[in-house]
C-alpha angles and dihedrals in degrees: 000000000000127000115283116264121259109278093025107130091235093054090066098038115129090245090056091046091053090047088052091057092071108120090345116146138195108208123197115208127208118275092249096045101121133170100305092043092049091050090050092051091048090051091049092051090051090051089053090055097257118150139191089044113182122178118209097200101184093050093036093232133130130203119201145150109242111181119208121232123243109297094007118128122228089239090059091052090051093048093049092046090051089061092068109109111258094026116119103176141354125208134173115256112251144182121279121200136202108244109272121248124238111190101143110136119228131189109278096024114138114261111243117214115217096177132047125228090280094054094254122134113277122200109202094184091061089047093052101048095060100056137061101227145007145298099075111241100207090246110128096169127113097202090160088068102053094170089064091208096312111165094024122115116214118190113200107202101196141089096325127260140267094233095181092061111127090238089065094053105129092009119121099238138142134171130212146161124218120250091241092059128082092237131106109271090238091067093229112193109232093163104051094223099101093045091051091049093048090048091058091048099048115351114144091248103001096052133093093210109025091167094064125099115244129202114186114204113197112221100142129070132224090285095050093255130128143157119267089228091058091048090050089052089053091052089048089056090055095045092047090051092054093044090053092044107038091169091059123104103228132185125183113207116196125170096178140091141206143154136264137075093259093074092064090044089053091050091051093049093046089052088048092063092046105266114144108219120208114186142171120255093220133248107254097104088240142097114318089207088071091063135069136258086005091068095053115114090212098069137056108252119204128206124200122256129185131231091267093054093255122131110258110247098242097047118115112238140182138094093315091066108092101183142359123231137174111289110148117102095340112187112225145125125324129188094249092072095257136081130274139174125247131178131212146075084286085073095043095054096059090053086058093046089052093050091048088053090053091050096046093047091055097041116091091214097037094130093059100044115116127216096268093049089051091049089054092052092042094056104029108138091350124156118248126251100203101309099337131074124253113245101238145171093237111231089215086086097229103062094250127117109286120237116263114261120246114264113270116248113269095016118125119248117256117275112261112268095009115107117216120226093252122163089243092061109110113246120219106255114222112243124193108332097273134115096002134250126326117256115284113244112250112248120238112231090208096051122100115265114256118254132192114272124257095277088082098034111076118208116245113262116253111265095020109164122254117253117276116263110282094014116129115257115252118256115261110281094015114115123233113247115268118244110281092008114152120254116268115277112269119254116271117276112249120215127185104264091006095273120122115222093240091061133241119356115261114251101231095058100088126044119235114274 
């Protein structure tokens, strides 16, 4: 029986992927190995008996199958291949996995609401990223970023996407698989991971940046497994797009992890052509620096935070984490046409990708910003989650640190020499993933609590009526209700485990944001 055709479910089975790793190599070329050099390397590989040779010209990588002769060790093949002029390193191809999901509830875990008081879907991650501090205010809008990511290209390198999901109605989205991969060219998501991620980036209601354009590149199978060589080809597609369109604003979203030095090399070279990489830190509860591409200094690595601003227990941590973002029981797209919750740094990273899209869309020089400049805008004035900043859509409207609020009446002045944790306080911006974050300023118990800046605090309308006798006075800066205004929305309904007894929320209930 012959090999299954491309797109056949068996062609992309994990067993077939493992079988395809036999004698497969990922070859890193020298930084200065251009077109002629790459052609020379390809010719030399052919002379050595290698097959299935694919050059990734933008990233200066080559993938090939180089069989060993009888009695020859794989290490010998690698060493001999590395002697070819222009070759920098040779590694065995390997499996890459989508970051695993940890959603098991334990006693004492915060309860996550997935509906509001009216039974409509509620997206706590969108609520958290647009305000400085808790409690959540039920506002999921990013009115300070009116373009909503328009003009930004986000490439989701994952398990593909269900592009006909109702949540993607009106969203610029497509899904594909590369010709070199074993997957159907349509990039059909048979896992659900990529669709969920894309939904958080740009879903009509679930997404941070619904105005952005999304291209899903399928590199993972129905078990969340893929070959490193296929993933590298997906990254090449993104890098080549940016190289051919230098004026484009391009984000690469990857919630996956593997092994090998070439992943970090790929991240560095993608950043070199102007791609902003947003990746998941991983879910092993360990050091993100031990994982790739999470440990690369040339991407923005996201850890997973909970609804109470704590770090979720399975999130990788350490100096290679740049930011934290919501990642516990995130409500987004599934492949059944409804919504579902998933947990992990895989869910945190697309929040970051969406915020980056908001920033780049609003920035006049967004296409030329590098990774460190984007980190600075992403975290300017941000609150801290343990010792790392929250990735946030700054309510100051321009991505800079908001001005400190005026002291509230009756509140004592700050103690001399003790800074208060105000929104205007500059936040240390992570540089290359080196010595770790700067010390966190000590809060002053006597200082006024920080509040969100005026972008989210409307001014009372002229002529607004005074409160009724006996009614509590409104807090400073909060407008009195207009005559005939409806009562405030009820607090979100809390369900054990976050799941309402009647099942998932119906899609048509809430208009797009």
